[in-house]
Residue, then its C-alpha position, 0 to 999 in steps of 0.5 A: x432107546x433103540x440107539x442106546x441098545x444098539x450102542x450097548x451091543x456094539x460095546x461088546x468086543x467082536x460084536x457088530x450090531x445093526x440097527x434096522x427099522x420095520x416097514x411102515x404099513x400106515x399111509x402118510x395121511x394117517x401118520x399125520x393125523x396121529x402126529x407120528x414123528x418122522x422116521x429116521x432117514x439114517x436107519x435102513x428098513x429091514x426085509x424078513x430074509x435079512x433076519x437069518x444073517x444075524x446071530x441074535x436080536x433085540x426087538x424094540x416095539x411100540x406098544x398098541x393096546x398091550x401088544x407090539x404095533x401092527x408094523x412089527x407084527x407084519x414083519x413077523x407075519x412075513x417070516x413064514x419061509x424062515x419059520x418053515x426052515x427054522x432059520x432063526x432057531x437057537x438064536x437069542x433074542x431080547x425085547x424092549x418097548x415103549x408104552x403110552x403109560x403104566x396101564x399100556x402094556x409094559x409086561x404084556x407087550x413083552x409076554x405077547x411078543x415071546x410067542x413070535x420068538x417061540x414059534x421060531x425056536x428063538x431063545x428069549x433072553x430076558x433082562x432079569x434083574x441084571x441091571x442091579x439097583x436101577x431095576x429097583x428105582x422108585x424115586x422116578x418114573x421108569x419103564x421096563x421090567x425083568x422082561x426088558x428095557x422100556x419107557x413111557x411115551x405118555x402122549x408122545x411128548x415124554x422123553x426117555x430118561x437117563x436111567x431108562x437109556x442106561x437100562x437100554x444100553x445095559x440090555x444091548x450089552x447083555x444080549x450081545x454078550x450072550x449072543x457072542x457066547x452062543x455063537x462061539x459055542x454053537x450047537x446044531x438045532x437038528 
């Protein structure tokens, strides 16, 4: 999904999106026991101070018990200097996620993530119902909601569907268009 969100953002003329991953906090032994897939070698690991370089964000989270994973939370926990200077204030941010199943926090993950954005003064950009009829699809299993794109991973074997990928592309494009508009009409946070 992240690659499709990235592709959608880069489809907006004048926007250059960068795909990052958060640092891993679990040991290799634990990851093997969890049967975690290998990390992509072509996606660099982000450092908290790099967030201030962006004009907007789309944060993707795997959900753990209805909240973002500890690795993602650790990134936000390390942004105290950015928070102190409000370096991210006024920047638009969207959220997308993956949960194990329908009771795994499809909307709760988004709602609990908004607190991180609010403390930084970021502008939460929900997907709303801008994805059109795809938001109302009832003939297949589809993650996501008006808060953002999503998927169901099941036990880790379920693959993201074409509909979910289309929603992810749409969200990437949608948030990038808003970030571009805000950058071109920027106002001071002070």
